[in-house]
N, C-alpha and C positions, 0 to 999 in steps of 0.2 A: 725823940724815942720812936723806934720803929717797931711796930705792931706786926705780928705775924698774920693774923686774921682781921684784916680791915674790912669795912662793910662792902667794898667792891669784891673782894676775894670771897667773902661769905655768900654774897649774892650769886657769884658765878658757881661756887660749889653747890649751892642749893639748886640752881636751875639744872646743872649737869646731873645731879642726883635725880631731880624731878624728871629729867628728860630720860634718864636711864630706866627709871621705874615704869614710866609711861611706855616706853619702848618694850619692856619686858611684859607689860600687861597686853598689849597689842600682839606681840609675839605668842604668848600663851594662848590668847583668844584665837589666833590665826592657826596655830599647829596643834592645838589640843581640843578646843571647843568647837571650832568651826566645822571640822570634818563630821563630827557626830551630828551637828545640826543639819548639814548638807545631806547626810545619809538619811535621817529620819524624814526630812522633807521630801526625799525621793521615794519614800515608802520602804525604806530598808530597815534592818535591825542593827543597831550600833552596839558593839561589844567594847567598852572602854579599857578593859584589861588588855586585849590583844590589839585594840584599835583597828577592828576589822568591820567593814560593812558588809552585812550579809542580806541576801535577798531572800525573802520567804518563799518557799516553794510547797505547791500542794503535792503531797505523796501520790495522790490518785492520778496526777498528771504526769508522773515520771515513770515510764515503762521499765527503765533500768533498775529501779528500787523495787518496785512491786512485782516485776516479771509479767505483768499482763498489760495489754494494750488498753487505750483509753476507751471507756464505755463498756468493758467487761467487768461484770460484778465478781465479788469474792467467790460466790457459790459457783459461778460458771468456771472461773479460773481454777477452782478447787476440784471441780468434776473433770476438767481437761487434764489436770495434774495427776488425778487418781487413774484416769483412763491410761495415761502414759505409763504409770508405775505398773499397771496391771499388764501391759505389753511387755514391759521389761521383765517382770517376774515370769510371764509365759515363756518369753525367749530364753531366759535362764533355766527354766524347768525343761525345755527342749534340748538345750545343750547338755544338761546334766544327764538326761535320757539317752541322748546319742553317745554321750562319753561312757555312760554305764553299759550300754549295748556293745560298744566297741570294746570295752574291757572284758565283757562276757565272751564275745566272739574270740579275743585273744587267748583267754583263759581255756576256752574250749579246744582251740587249735593246739595249744601247748599240752593238753591231756591227752588229746587223740594221737599224738606222735608216737 
């Protein structure tokens, strides 16, 4: 009588299944868990949804975000920005006055014809 599942075949099937499951565990660990561990060990922030390792940045150290150089306080930066806005407003006021004066001159020239 021939049996389909002999002890030798069962042991081979068991060992092959075990080897595949063990390989799957190692692959999962290597591809999913290990990058997060490496990221956090290096001082980064691991985002498991996007699988991105982000490096924490101090906003005060980044001139491109705050617009002010390192060492300048918020009050100093605000004062500088306010002075710049006042200069811009003064320039616009002077342009408007010059435009109005030119319009008045042209009106007077048209009326005197």
